[in-house]
C-alpha positions in Angstrom: 0.0 0.0 0.0 1.5 3.1 -1.0 2.3 5.5 1.7 1.6 9.3 1.6 3.9 12.1 2.9 2.7 13.3 6.2 2.0 17.1 6.6 2.1 18.7 9.9 -1.0 20.3 11.2 -1.5 23.0 11.3 0.7 23.7 8.3 4.2 25.2 9.2 6.1 27.7 7.2 9.0 26.4 5.4 12.2 26.8 7.4 13.6 29.3 4.9 10.7 31.7 5.1 11.1 34.8 7.3 8.6 35.3 9.9 6.0 37.9 8.9 6.0 41.1 11.0 3.5 41.3 13.7 0.4 43.2 12.9 0.0 46.8 14.2 -1.2 47.3 17.7 -4.0 49.6 18.7 -1.6 52.1 20.5 0.6 52.3 17.4 -2.4 53.2 15.2 -3.4 56.0 17.6 0.1 57.6 17.6 0.2 57.6 13.8 -3.2 59.1 13.5 -2.2 61.9 16.1 0.9 62.8 14.2 -1.0 63.1 10.9 -3.6 65.3 12.5 -1.1 67.6 14.2 0.7 68.1 10.9 -2.5 69.1 9.3 -3.2 71.6 12.1 0.2 73.2 11.7 -0.2 73.6 7.9 -3.7 75.0 8.3 -2.5 77.3 11.1 0.4 78.7 9.0 -1.9 79.4 6.1 -4.4 81.1 8.3 -1.6 83.1 10.0 -0.3 84.3 6.6 -3.8 85.4 5.6 -4.4 87.2 8.9 -1.0 88.7 9.6 0.5 89.5 6.3 -1.3 92.9 5.7 -0.2 94.2 9.1 3.4 93.5 8.3 3.4 95.9 5.3 5.8 98.9 5.8 4.9 102.4 4.5 7.0 103.9 1.7 8.7 107.2 2.1 7.8 110.0 -0.4 9.9 109.9 -3.5 10.1 113.7 -4.2 10.8 116.2 -1.4 11.3 120.0 -2.0 12.3 122.8 0.4 12.5 126.6 0.1 12.9 129.4 2.5 10.1 132.0 2.1 11.5 134.1 5.0 14.7 134.4 6.9 13.3 132.4 9.8 11.2 129.7 8.1 11.5 126.8 5.6 8.6 125.4 3.6 9.0 121.6 3.0 6.7 119.9 0.5 6.5 116.3 -0.9 4.5 114.0 -3.1 2.3 111.4 -1.4 3.7 108.0 -0.7 2.9 105.3 -3.1 2.8 101.6 -2.3 3.3 99.8 1.0 1.0 100.3 4.0 -1.6 103.0 4.0 0.0 106.2 5.4 -1.9 108.0 8.2 0.7 110.7 8.9 4.1 112.1 7.9 7.0 113.0 10.2 9.2 116.0 9.3 12.8 115.5 10.3 15.3 118.4 10.3 19.0 117.7 10.7 18.2 114.3 12.1 15.6 115.5 14.6 11.9 115.3 14.3 10.4 118.8 14.3 6.8 118.2 13.3 4.2 115.9 11.9 1.1 116.3 9.6 -1.8 114.2 8.6 -1.6 112.0 5.5 -3.9 114.4 3.7 -1.3 117.2 4.0 1.9 117.2 2.0 3.7 120.3 3.2 5.0 121.8 6.4 6.4 125.2 7.4 9.3 125.0 9.9 9.4 128.3 11.8 11.8 129.9 14.3 15.0 129.4 12.4 18.0 131.7 12.3 18.6 133.7 9.1 21.3 132.4 6.8 21.6 128.9 8.3 21.8 125.6 6.4 19.5 122.7 7.2 18.7 119.2 5.8 15.2 117.8 5.7 13.8 114.3 5.3 10.2 113.0 5.4 9.2 109.7 7.1 5.8 108.1 6.2 4.0 106.5 9.2 1.3 103.9 9.4 0.3 103.3 13.0 3.5 102.3 14.7 5.2 101.4 11.4 7.7 103.8 9.9 9.2 104.1 6.5 12.8 104.7 5.9 13.7 108.4 5.6 13.2 110.0 2.2 16.1 111.4 0.3 17.5 114.4 2.2 17.0 117.9 0.7 19.3 120.8 1.8 18.1 124.4 2.1 19.6 127.6 3.6 17.3 130.2 5.2 17.2 133.6 3.7 19.5 136.4 4.8 17.7 139.2 3.1 19.5 142.4 2.1 18.2 145.9 3.1 15.9 147.5 0.6 14.9 151.0 -0.4 18.3 152.7 -0.3 17.8 156.5 -1.0 20.0 159.6 -0.8 18.8 162.0 1.9 21.1 165.0 1.5 24.3 165.6 -0.4 26.7 168.5 0.5 30.1 169.3 -0.7 31.8 166.8 1.6 29.0 164.7 3.0 26.4 162.2 1.9 23.4 161.2 3.9 21.4 158.1 2.9 18.8 155.8 4.4 17.4 152.3 3.9 14.8 149.8 5.2 15.3 146.3 6.6 13.8 143.6 4.4 10.2 142.6 5.3 11.3 139.0 4.9 13.6 139.0 7.9 13.7 140.0 11.5 15.5 143.2 12.7 19.2 142.5 12.3 21.7 142.9 15.0 23.7 145.3 12.8 23.9 147.0 9.4 27.2 147.2 7.6 27.9 150.1 5.3 30.1 149.5 2.2 31.6 152.0 -0.2 33.2 150.6 -3.4 32.9 147.1 -2.0 34.8 148.0 1.2 33.3 148.1 4.6 33.5 151.6 6.0 31.1 151.6 9.0 28.7 149.5 11.1 25.5 150.7 12.9 23.1 148.9 15.2 20.1 147.1 13.6 17.7 149.8 15.0 19.4 152.5 12.9 18.3 152.9 9.2 20.4 155.9 8.1 24.1 157.0 7.8 26.0 160.1 7.1 29.4 159.8 5.3 31.8 162.7 6.0 35.1 163.9 4.8 34.4 163.4 1.1 35.8 165.2 -1.9 33.5 167.8 -3.5 32.1 167.0 -6.9 32.9 163.3 -6.6 30.7 160.3 -7.4 30.5 157.4 -4.9 28.7 154.1 -4.6 27.2 152.8 -1.4 25.7 149.5 -0.3 24.3 148.1 2.9 24.3 144.5 4.3 22.2 143.2 7.2 23.9 141.1 9.9 22.5 138.6 12.4 25.3 137.5 14.7 27.9 136.0 12.4 25.5 135.7 9.4 25.6 138.6 6.9 23.3 139.1 4.0 24.4 139.9 0.5 25.0 143.5 -0.3 22.0 145.6 -1.2 21.7 147.2 -4.6 24.1 150.0 -5.3 23.2 153.6 -4.4 25.0 156.2 -6.5 25.7 159.5 -4.8 27.7 162.5 -5.8 28.9 165.3 -3.5 28.1 168.8 -4.6 30.6 170.3 -7.0 32.5 173.5 -6.1 30.4 176.5 -7.0 33.2 178.3 -8.9 36.6 176.9 -9.7 39.3 178.0 -12.0 39.3 180.7 -14.6 35.9 182.4 -15.1 35.1 184.8 -17.9 33.6 188.0 -16.4 31.7 190.9 -18.1 31.6 194.2 -16.2 29.2 197.1 -17.0 29.3 200.5 -15.2 25.8 201.3 -13.8 26.5 204.5 -11.8 29.3 207.1 -11.2 29.9 209.9 -8.6 28.6 212.3 -11.1 30.0 215.1 -13.4 33.7 215.0 -13.9 34.1 211.5 -12.6 36.1 209.0 -14.4 34.2 206.3 -16.2 30.6 206.9 -17.4 27.5 204.8 -17.2 27.4 202.1 -19.8 31.1 201.7 -20.1 31.9 198.0 -20.0 34.8 195.5 -20.4 35.6 191.8 -20.2 38.1 190.2 -17.9 39.0 186.8 -16.4 38.8 186.2 -12.7 40.3 183.1 -11.1 38.2 181.4 -8.4 39.0 178.7 -5.9 36.6 177.1 -3.4 37.1 175.7 0.0 34.0 173.8 1.0 33.1 171.9 4.2 29.9 169.9 4.9 27.6 172.9 5.0 29.3 175.9 3.5 31.9 177.1 1.0 34.4 179.9 1.1 35.3 181.4 -2.3 38.5 183.2 -3.0 38.8 185.2 -6.2 42.0 186.6 -7.7 40.6 189.5 -9.8 41.5 192.8 -11.2 39.9 196.1 -11.9 40.7 196.8 -15.6 38.4 199.5 -16.8 39.2 201.3 -20.0 41.8 204.0 -19.4 42.7 202.6 -16.1 45.8 200.7 -15.2 44.6 197.2 -14.2 44.7 196.9 -10.5 44.6 193.3 -9.0 42.8 192.4 -5.9 42.1 189.3 -3.9 38.7 188.8 -2.2 37.3 186.1 0.1 33.5 185.5 -0.4 31.3 183.7 2.1 27.8 182.5 2.0 25.2 185.2 1.8 21.6 184.1 1.2 21.7 182.1 -2.0 25.0 183.5 -3.1 28.3 184.8 -1.8 29.5 188.2 -0.7 32.9 189.7 0.2 34.9 192.9 0.7 38.5 193.8 0.2 40.8 196.8 -0.2 42.5 197.8 -3.4 44.3 200.9 -4.7 42.2 201.5 -7.8 41.5 205.3 -7.9 43.8 208.3 -7.3 43.4 211.6 -5.7 46.1 213.8 -7.3 49.2 211.8 -6.8 47.8 209.8 -3.9 46.6 206.3 -4.4 43.3 205.9 -2.6 42.5 202.9 -0.6 39.3 201.8 -2.3 36.9 199.4 -0.8 35.7 196.8 -3.3 32.4 195.0 -2.4 31.2 192.1 -4.5 27.9 190.1 -4.2 27.1 187.3 -6.7 24.3 184.7 -7.1 23.8 181.9 -9.6 21.3 182.5 -12.4 18.1 180.5 -12.2 18.5 177.0 -13.6 22.3 177.5 -14.0 23.4 175.2 -11.1 24.5 171.7 -11.9 25.0 169.6 -8.7 26.3 172.7 -6.9 28.5 174.0 -9.8 27.5 177.5 -11.1 27.4 177.6 -14.9 26.2 181.2 -15.0 25.9 183.9 -12.4 25.4 187.6 -11.9 25.9 190.2 -9.2 27.1 193.7 -8.3 30.4 195.3 -7.5 30.8 198.6 -5.7 34.0 200.6 -5.7 34.1 203.1 -2.9 36.7 205.8 -2.3 37.1 207.6 1.1 37.7 211.3 1.6 41.3 211.9 0.5 43.4 215.0 1.3 46.0 215.2 -1.4 47.6 218.4 -0.2 46.8 221.4 1.9 44.8 222.8 -1.0 43.7 219.6 -2.8 41.2 217.0 -1.6 38.9 214.4 -3.0 35.4 213.8 -1.6 34.2 210.3 -0.7 32.6 208.8 -3.8 31.6 205.4 -5.3 31.0 203.6 -8.5 28.5 200.8 -9.2 29.0 197.9 -11.7 26.9 195.0 -12.9 29.0 191.8 -13.1 28.1 188.6 -14.9 30.1 185.4 -15.3 29.9 182.1 -17.2 31.6 178.9 -16.2 31.5 175.5 -17.7 
């Protein structure tokens, strides 16, 4: 009877077969499920966080264009274009020289910085703000406050050796500490800022000058004002002057000269003028027809609108005696004939007086006088 191979029961794995891994336990399955769930929560939480927090982490953007100008000596007007991009701006911060000096609402794009010193340099930046968020500073812009020059320079009075002039401080600046007066670009004087006029003395007659004024605040000085031309009065009469003399009256019958007799001569004038007056000196001569020319020198001083003087000269004779005549001269400029003090034409009177003269025990000459009209042209 054939025999069959016997098989063990229950069947056994062949000896070469690896043992299958044990099946998962209940606790292992729970751990895996928990890890998967936690990962899902983290991913969802990150996504939600990005959605919720991302807008609040936007930073405002600084204005791209900033401008500054100084409308007055103590203020600066800063302006800018609105910020674009980034968080919504709710206000702007104004920073001067690294320090915040003001802020304005987002609807405003300019700021006036007051209380500055004239002629000082500053740098401004603008920072955009959104809540507690700040942009980086804008590009810095430099500006220097005005140091305005005085205005309205005008000549007050000109004499032969002095010039008075005045000015006004600029309305764009505060009262300066000082005013500096310049002549020909050189500083000649300084006055307190409360003074608005000056008198220059010791000048040369008939000379043109140029004056300017600068304002000064401490160490800061403005530019020079516009030039003010001024010319001192010219000397009334100077140098050789043609003179025309006409006899207007004589002592009477038998006297030398007659009414209407006339002659031309040349008198030399020199003038010595100070701030408010001039003294004229004339080297002249009496050269009537038929007479030997007799020179005389006379000093004339101000008299009304003209000049007058008296001197002694031996012009007439009584017998063989030279009489000590008194010559009196009074001259005034013709109307419209004065150019900055200089006389271009003038007229006047000259009187020649002779005292009583006893020529000998039997000869004498009575006191008598002659009158003359004198005219001159000059220039």
